[in-house]
N, C-alpha and C positions, 0 to 999 in steps of 0.2 A: 854264673852260667854264661857260657860263651855261645855265641851264635855260630852255627856251622853253615857254611855256604851251601846253597841248594845246587845239586848237580844239574848240569845243562839238560840232560835227557828228561828231567821232570818239568821243565819249563815248556809250556805249550807254544808251538810256533805261531807266529803272527798269521792271521787269516788273510788271504788275498781278497780284495773286493770282488764281489760277484759280477758287478757291472762297472767297469772303469768309467768314471765320469767324463773323461775326455771324449769317448766315442758316442755317448748317448745323451748329450746335452740337447734339451728341447723335446725329447721323446714324450714326456708327460704332458706337455702342452698340446702335442698333436693328438694324443689320446683324448684329452678333454674336448678339443674341437670336434673330433669325430663323434663323441658322445652327444655334444650339443646339437650337431647336425641331425643325428638320429632322433633326438628328443623333439626338435623343431618339426621334422617330418611327421612324427607321431601326433603332435599337437595340431598340425594342420589337418590331418586326417580326422581327428576328433571334432574339430570345428566344422568340417564338411558334413560329417555324420549328424551333428546337432542341427545344422541348417536343413538338411534333408528331412530329418525327423519333424522339425517345426512345420515344414511345408505339408507333409503328409497329415499331421495332426489338424492343421487348418482345413485341409480338404475333407477329412473325415468328419469334422465338426459341421461343415456346411452340408454334407450328405445326410448326416443324422437329422439336422434341422429340416431338410427337405422331406425326409421320411415322416417325421412327426407332423409336418404341415399337410402332407398328402393324406395321412390317416385322419387328421382333424376334419378336413373337408368331406371325406368319405363318411365319417360318422355323422356329420351335420346333414348330409344327403340321406343317410339311412334313417335319421330321426324325422325327416320330413319327406318320406318316401312318396306320398301321393303327388308331390310337386317336384320330383327328381328331374324331370326334363327342363325345368326352369333354371337349373344350375349350370346349363351349358355355357361355357366360355370359349370362344374361338378367337385366337389372335388378339388378345387384349393388349391395350397400351400399358406400359409399365407405370406404376404409381410411385410417388415418393412416400417415404416413411413419415407418418404423422403420429408423433408421440402423444398427442392430445386427442387421438381418435375416440369418437363416441358413436355408438350406433344410433340410428334415427328412429328405430321402432316403427317404421312405416310398413315394412314387409319383411317377413322372416328370411326369404331367399335373398333379397337385396342386402339385408343386414349381414347374413352369413357370408355372402360373396365379398362385400366391402371389407368386413373384418378380416377375412382370410387373405385378401389381396394386400391389405395393410400389413399383416403379419409377414407375408412373403417379402415385402419391401423392407421391413424393419429387421428381420432375422437373417435374410440371405442378401449378400451383396449383389445388386442388380437382379433380385429375385422376381420372377414372373411365372404365371402358370396358366394352363388351359385345362378345361374339363369337357369331356365328351360323355354323353349318356346314350346308350343304345339298348333299349329295353331295360333289363335289370343289370346290365353291365356298365360300370362307371370306370372311365379311364382318366387318370389325373397325370398330366405332364408338368413337371416343374423344371425350370432352367434358372441358372445363376451365373454370374461372372466371377472371375477371380478377384480376390481382394487386391487393392492397389499396392499394398506394401509387400505382397508376395508375388513376384513376377512369374515364377514357374508353375503356379497352380493352374491346372487345366480347367476349362470351363466345365461347369457341372450340368448334368441332366439326370432327372430321375422320373421314371414312369411307374405308376401303380395302377393295376387293373383289378377291379373287384366286382364280384357278382353279389348283388344285394340279396 
């Protein structure tokens, strides 16, 4: 068996390179750098979003505590309705949180107010409150300061007005 030479028209011509390497050196590196820049901007945006979310969550937590504390003192006043005018607190001095707080059992109103004010100090940063009683209408104002570790949190204030 002899080999016959393959005619030239059956041999596929050599393909020319789609991108000659001499003109496009470094093009892949620029693409990578642009992609890294876009990724870095996206990650900075996500970090900013996370920080804002944390600040809003902290503010919401403080507001929720204020609502619970306002409802707590209103229910204490409602339970001791004949002495409701004794619960009036105007411009009280802020108290420090006492984790070992115990009621004295001397007077229901004093015990309720002392326990409530201690809860304000322990559960809200810089928490303080005022109570006004006008007939059967009780108004509770609670204020708090921003937490030290979150600089952009606005000072908080919550007012609850209830008719007994």
